[in-house]
Structure formats: structure tokens, C-alpha cells
C-alpha positions as CSV (number, residue, x, y, z in Angstrom):
1,M,-108.4,-51.9,-315.4
2,L,-111.5,-54.1,-315.4
3,S,-111.4,-54.6,-319.2
4,G,-107.8,-55.9,-318.8
5,A,-108.9,-58.2,-316.0
6,F,-111.8,-59.5,-318.2
7,A,-109.8,-60.0,-321.4
8,D,-109.8,-63.7,-320.9
9,D,-113.3,-64.1,-319.5
10,P,-114.8,-67.1,-321.2
11,V,-118.4,-65.9,-321.1
12,M,-117.7,-62.4,-322.4
13,N,-115.4,-63.8,-325.1
14,W,-118.1,-66.3,-326.2
15,A,-120.8,-63.6,-326.3
16,F,-118.7,-60.8,-327.9
17,G,-116.6,-62.8,-330.2
18,S,-113.6,-60.6,-329.4
19,T,-112.2,-58.5,-326.5
20,K,-112.9,-55.2,-328.2
21,P,-116.4,-54.5,-326.7
22,V,-115.3,-55.2,-323.1
23,E,-114.0,-51.7,-322.6
24,T,-117.1,-50.1,-323.9
25,L,-119.3,-52.3,-321.8
26,F,-117.5,-51.4,-318.6
27,R,-117.3,-47.7,-319.5
28,E,-121.0,-47.4,-320.2
29,M,-122.0,-49.6,-317.2
30,I,-119.8,-47.7,-314.8
31,S,-120.8,-44.2,-315.8
32,G,-124.5,-45.0,-316.5
33,C,-125.3,-47.4,-313.7
34,Y,-122.7,-48.3,-311.1
35,L,-121.5,-44.8,-310.2
36,R,-125.1,-43.4,-310.3
37,H,-126.9,-46.1,-308.4
38,G,-124.2,-48.3,-306.8
39,F,-120.6,-48.1,-305.8
40,A,-117.1,-49.1,-306.8
41,H,-114.0,-50.0,-304.9
42,I,-110.5,-49.8,-306.1
43,V,-107.4,-51.1,-304.3
44,D,-103.8,-50.1,-305.2
45,G,-104.8,-49.2,-308.7
46,A,-104.8,-52.9,-309.5
47,A,-108.2,-54.3,-308.4
48,A,-111.8,-53.0,-308.7
49,T,-115.3,-54.1,-307.9
50,L,-118.7,-52.8,-309.1
51,W,-121.7,-53.2,-306.8
52,L,-125.3,-52.4,-306.7
53,P,-127.2,-52.2,-303.4
54,C,-130.6,-53.6,-302.8
55,G,-133.4,-52.4,-305.1
56,Q,-131.1,-51.3,-307.9
57,A,-131.2,-53.0,-311.3
58,P,-128.1,-53.4,-313.5
59,K,-129.6,-51.3,-316.3
60,V,-128.4,-48.3,-318.5
61,N,-130.4,-46.0,-320.6
62,F,-131.2,-46.6,-324.3
63,I,-128.3,-44.5,-325.6
64,R,-125.8,-46.4,-323.5
65,E,-127.3,-49.7,-324.7
66,L,-126.8,-48.5,-328.3
67,R,-123.2,-47.7,-327.6
68,I,-122.6,-51.1,-326.1
69,A,-124.5,-52.9,-328.9
70,G,-122.6,-50.9,-331.6
71,S,-119.3,-51.9,-330.0
72,I,-120.4,-55.6,-329.9
73,L,-121.5,-55.4,-333.6
74,A,-118.2,-53.8,-334.6
75,G,-116.1,-56.3,-332.6
76,G,-117.9,-59.5,-333.4
77,G,-120.7,-59.0,-336.0
78,I,-124.4,-59.7,-335.8
79,G,-123.7,-63.2,-334.3
80,A,-122.1,-61.5,-331.3
81,V,-125.1,-59.2,-330.9
82,R,-127.4,-62.2,-330.9
83,R,-125.2,-64.2,-328.4
84,S,-125.0,-61.1,-326.1
85,L,-128.8,-60.6,-326.1
86,S,-129.4,-64.3,-325.4
87,L,-126.8,-64.2,-322.6
88,A,-128.3,-61.0,-321.1
89,D,-131.8,-62.7,-321.2
90,A,-130.5,-65.8,-319.4
91,V,-128.8,-63.8,-316.7
92,E,-131.8,-61.6,-316.2
93,R,-134.2,-64.5,-315.9
94,S,-132.0,-66.2,-313.3
95,H,-131.3,-63.1,-311.2
96,P,-132.8,-63.5,-307.7
97,E,-135.9,-61.6,-306.8
98,T,-134.9,-61.4,-303.1
99,P,-133.4,-58.0,-302.4
100,H,-129.6,-58.2,-302.3
101,Y,-126.3,-56.5,-303.0
102,Y,-125.1,-57.4,-306.5
103,L,-121.4,-57.8,-307.3
104,F,-121.4,-57.2,-311.1
105,A,-117.7,-57.4,-311.5
106,V,-114.5,-58.0,-309.7
107,G,-111.2,-57.7,-311.5
108,V,-107.6,-57.8,-310.6
109,A,-104.8,-56.8,-313.0
110,P,-103.3,-59.9,-314.5
111,D,-99.8,-59.1,-313.1
112,R,-101.2,-58.6,-309.6
113,Q,-103.4,-61.8,-309.3
114,G,-102.9,-64.3,-306.6
115,R,-101.8,-61.7,-304.0
116,G,-105.1,-61.3,-302.0
117,L,-106.3,-58.2,-303.7
118,G,-109.5,-59.8,-304.9
119,R,-110.4,-61.1,-301.4
120,R,-109.6,-57.7,-299.9
121,I,-111.7,-55.7,-302.4
122,I,-114.7,-58.1,-302.3
123,A,-114.6,-57.9,-298.5
124,E,-115.1,-54.1,-298.7
125,G,-118.4,-54.5,-300.6
126,L,-119.5,-57.4,-298.3
127,A,-118.9,-55.2,-295.3
128,Q,-121.3,-52.6,-296.7
129,A,-123.9,-55.4,-297.4
130,D,-123.4,-56.6,-293.8
131,R,-124.0,-53.2,-292.3
132,H,-127.4,-53.2,-294.0
133,G,-128.2,-56.9,-293.2
134,A,-128.4,-57.7,-296.8
135,P,-127.5,-60.9,-298.7
136,A,-125.1,-60.7,-301.7
137,Y,-125.1,-62.3,-305.2
138,L,-122.7,-62.7,-308.1
139,E,-122.4,-64.7,-311.3
140,N,-119.1,-66.5,-311.5
141,S,-117.7,-67.1,-315.0
142,R,-114.5,-68.8,-313.9
143,A,-114.7,-72.0,-311.9
144,R,-111.2,-71.4,-310.6
145,N,-112.6,-68.4,-308.6
146,T,-115.2,-70.6,-306.8
147,P,-113.0,-71.4,-303.8
148,L,-112.3,-67.7,-303.2
149,Y,-116.0,-66.8,-303.3
150,E,-116.9,-69.8,-301.1
151,S,-114.3,-68.7,-298.5
152,L,-116.1,-65.3,-298.4
153,G,-119.4,-67.0,-297.6
154,F,-120.9,-67.5,-301.1
155,C,-122.5,-70.8,-302.2
156,V,-123.3,-72.0,-305.7
157,R,-127.0,-71.6,-306.0
158,G,-128.5,-73.8,-308.8
159,D,-127.4,-73.0,-312.3
160,I,-128.1,-70.4,-315.0
161,P,-129.5,-72.1,-318.1
162,M,-127.1,-70.8,-320.7
163,P,-127.6,-70.4,-324.4
164,E,-126.3,-73.3,-326.6
165,G,-122.6,-73.3,-326.8
166,A,-122.0,-70.8,-324.0
167,P,-119.6,-71.5,-321.2
168,P,-121.1,-72.1,-317.7
169,L,-122.0,-69.2,-315.5
170,L,-122.4,-70.1,-311.8
171,P,-124.9,-68.1,-309.7
172,M,-123.5,-67.6,-306.2
173,W,-125.4,-66.4,-303.1
174,R,-124.2,-65.2,-299.7
175,D,-126.8,-65.1,-296.9
176,R,-127.3,-61.9,-295.0
177,R,-125.0,-61.2,-292.1
178,G,-124.9,-58.3,-289.6
179,P,-127.7,-56.0,-288.4
180,M,-131.1,-55.8,-289.9
181,R,-132.2,-52.5,-291.3
């Protein structure tokens, strides 16, 4: 479901050179990171999010990294591998050091977009962050989604210095709400 929602993602398409590696990326990140150290929400089989709580890094083991890299190489060649590595470096360097809940991905099936599912599913993760008194962070690859994220309390926070030729990626931060832990 997420790979379908990200089929037209400008940053992933720039980095990978094709949509082929997206499914492998999500499969490896979900099973190797988000379901082990974080959590996912699914609504009506049409929307999903992947979150990491405070203190968890969005990393997978070496074997999973190789699977992702192999898929990128097969789908877009060595140039795609280079772009992906430079993108990963830019995102990692810009990731906030302040402990936070990290929204890695939110996706809504293309035929179900515009019906409030994205808002509903993001709110579930934000409720968990609020219960722990934690801020939240995401990288927004589509400017059209900025108003949705802002309506949920996120603000654009600076910029991510992207590799040459890459589309913009907006870092967005939501201050902590709710009880302190």
C-alpha cells in the first residue's frame, strides 16, 4: 500500500530513477526497523503510517541495506545508488538531535486520497507522542501536503540542504503536547 502511495513521490523518484526499488525499501524498513522498534497504523486498508518513538534511529542491518541497495542498482543503475546515498546523508545530517517521534512515512492509496484518511492516521501517531509528552518530526516531499501537516501542528523548520538536482524536502516539527514523562 505504501509503495503505491509513493509511486509519484518526487524525492524517491529522483533518487531511485524508477519506482521499482520503492517496494523493497518499504518491505525492508518495515520488517527490519519500524515493526521492531517503532509502530505502524493502518486505516481501512487504504492508509498507513510508519513511526519511530524517541530514541530509535531509522536504521536497518547490513543485509537489509544490501537488499535495498541491490534493488536501487537494478532499478536505476549506479547513478541511482549514488543519488540515494547522497540523499540519505543529507537527511541524516539534518535530522534533529532533540528526542522526538519520527513519522517516516504516511501514505494513502491514490484512489482514496482527499477523504481525511491521512489526517486520521497521522492523528493516531500524534496521540501516542502526546501521551509521552514528545515532539514529532517528519520530512515532507510534497509541498501540497504542507497545509495538512500544518493543520496538525507541524511547522516548517529550516530546510534540508539537498544534493544538486534533487527536489526539495521540507523538515517539519511539531512541539510536544500532553503530559511529560
